[in-house]
Structure formats: C-alpha cells, structure tokens
N, C-alpha and C positions, 0 to 999 in steps of 0.2 A: 095295408098301405104299400103302394107300388114302389119298386126300386127305381132309382135314377138311372138314365142311360148315359153312357160316356159322352161328354161334350155339353150336357145340360148344366145350366146355372142353378146354383143352390145358395141358400142363405146360411152362412156359418155365423150363428149368433151367440153372444154371451148373455146369460140371463142371471140377474142378481136381485134378490128380494122381490121377485115377481115382476121386475122391470128388464127391458132390453138395455143392457149395458154397452153393447156394441153389435154391429152387423156388417159382415164382410161378404161380398159376392165371391163365389169360388166356382170353378169348373169341376164337375165330377169326372174323374178319370176312371174310377171303378167303384162299384158298390156290390158287395156280396154279404152273405151272412157272417162271414169271418173277418172282413177288412173293408174299410172305407179309404179310398185314396182320392185326395182333392188337389187341385192346382190353382194357385193365385199368381197371375203374371204381375211382373213389375209395373209399377205405375197405377195399379188398381186403386180406385177411390172407394172408401168405405165410410160408414157411419160411426164416428169415434166420439167417446164421451169428453165433453169440455166443461169447465167451470172457471169463471173469472178470466176467460180469454186463454186458458191454457188446457192442453190435453191432459186428462187425468189417467193415471195408471193403476190407482187403487180405488175401488168403489167408495163412494161417499154418497150421502142422501140427496144432495143438490147437484144436479148436472143436466146437460142437454146434449143431444146427439147432433153432431155437426159433420157434413161431408168433409173428408179429409183424404189426402193422398199419402201412401206409405213413404216415409222419409228415406228408407234404404232402397237403392235401386237393385233389388234382388227378386228373382223368380222363386216361388216356394212350392215345393212338392210335399204333401202332407200324407202320412200314413196313420190310421187310428184303428183300434180294435175294440170289440165289445167288452164292457166291464174293465176297461184298462184306463188308469188315471194319468195317462200321458199320451202324446202323439209324437212321432218321430218326423222331423222335417229335414228336407234336403234343400239347401239354398244354392241357387245359381246366380252368377253375375249376368249382366246384360249380354255378354258375348257367349253365354251358356257355358263358360268355364265353372266347375263346381267350387263353391266357396267353403261350406262346411256342413256337417250333420248338426242337428240341434234337437234336444229332447225338451218338449214343452209340457210342463206339468199342468194338468187341467182335469176337469170333471169328465167322465166318459161321455162320448157323444150320445145324444138322444134324438132319435129320428123324428122329424116333423113333416107335415105335408109339403113344406116349402124348402126343407133342408135339414140342418142339424143344429142343436143347441148344446152348449157347454158353459163352463166358466173357467177362466184362466186362474191358476193358483200361484201366480207371481214368480215362483222359483223355476229356473231353467238350467239347462246344461249344454255347453257348446262341446261338440266331439270333433276333434280334428282327424284328418285322413291318416295321420301317422299313429292314431290310437290313443293319443293323449286326450284328456278331457278336463274341464273346469266348470265349476258352478257359475251361474250368472244370475244377477238380480237378487242376490241374498239381502241387500239392503231393502229392497221392496217387500220381500217376505217378512223381514223384521218389522217394517212399518205396518204391514197388514195385520201382523200379530199384535202389535201395540195398539192398533185401533179396534181390535176385536173383529175384524173382517174375516180372519182366519184363526181358529182356535190354536193355542200354542201346542196342545197335545198332538196336533196334526203334523208338526214339522218332522218328526222322525219318520212317519209314513211317507211324506212327500219326498224326503231324501232317499228313502228305500226305493220308491217308485222311480225316481230319477236315475238311480243305479241300475235298475231292471232295464230302463230304456237304453242306457249306455251299453250294457251287456248284450241286449238284443242286436244292437249294431255290430259291436266288436266280435261277437260270437258267430256273426253271419247267420242269425236265425231267419227263416223266411219272413218277409220277402227279401231279406238282405243277403240271401245266398246267390243272388244274381247281381249284375252290374247295373247301377242306376245312373252313373255319371253321364251316360250317353243318352239318357231319356230325353225325348222332345215331345211337346203337345202336338196333337194333330193339327195341321195348319188350317184345316177347315172349321175348327172350333171357333165360335164367336167369342168376343171379349165378355167375360162373366158380368151379369148384372143382377142386382137384388130383384128377386121375384115379386110380383104384386102381393101385397099383404104381409111383407116382411116385418112391418111395424106393429103387427097384432100378435099377441101371444095366444 
C-alpha cells in the first residue's frame, strides 16, 4: 500500500463495532514507517455521529452520520506512531498563536487505502506550555465504562498511556526536540476533503 504524499487528503475515521463512527478529512503532512503527521484546519467539516438531534460522544447502537463543523476555531497538527495508543496534538488559534498540547487516547492508527482508521478512547490530557497538565473528559470515560463501551480493566492502561504521551512532550522526545509553534501548512495545499469511498469499510 503506497504512502501518502504531503498535501494529500486522507480520511481519518473512527470504527466501532464494524461501523464508521466518524470520518474527518485531514491533510497528510508526513507519513513514514515511524510517524504519521496530519493537519486539520479550523472550520473543517466532518461526518459526526448524531442521535435524536444531538452529537454523540460515546458510541451507542443507533446513530447517523451528519456533516458537522468543528465548534472550536482551532487548527490541529496531529502526531501518531505505530502501535501507540495515543496521538499528540498541537492546537493553534486562528491567528496561528499556539493554544496547547493535547494527548488524545485512541487506538493505534490502521492504514487503509483512503487514510487511517482508529477509535477514540474518551480520556484526554491537556498539556500547557508551562509544563503543567490535567486530565480531560474523565466523565466521558466513566460513562463509557458504565455502558460497557470500554472495559473497566482498561482504565489503568489508558491513564498510563496518557502519562506516556505527556512525558513524550515534556521530555522533548523526537519529534518534540524541535520547535513546532512556528509550523505552518504549505499555502499550496488544498482544503482537505473526504476521499471517494470514505463511507465503505
């Protein structure tokens, strides 16, 4: 399976119980055997799970995918690694001032013909530039465990992976041994769009 070239659009999908739970168009910044870097510009529209007129955050059997715009006006630069149960995100405001680091607990990316598949694991970590950090969405993790979406025995591993992501940033492990706050996308890159066939598994 070929590697994506910088500037190409890819589908970043969440797969749950054999169904597409969400699908986001992302621009590939870099894809190597060691790391995948993606960019999602502010205002990107994505296919989000809805039920009874509201966006769903925790998987449930009955839902439909609805085109939706990100509520937060932030650009997202995302770093992922093979067999790693988290991604590290760097958020930028619309004026490109950096907002914060973020550790997103998720299943390792699985390469597909049209992009990458994963599944969010609810728990996240916000990492400030001063080195402080805090858990985010602990209530959603508790609810996912209560519903049986995430096994309770997985919580210690999730928290351990979250801390690994935090230390990866704070210890300046590659690629965080260089400055990313001044990163900008290539101005010739098109706005990312979901590739044809994104709705098929």
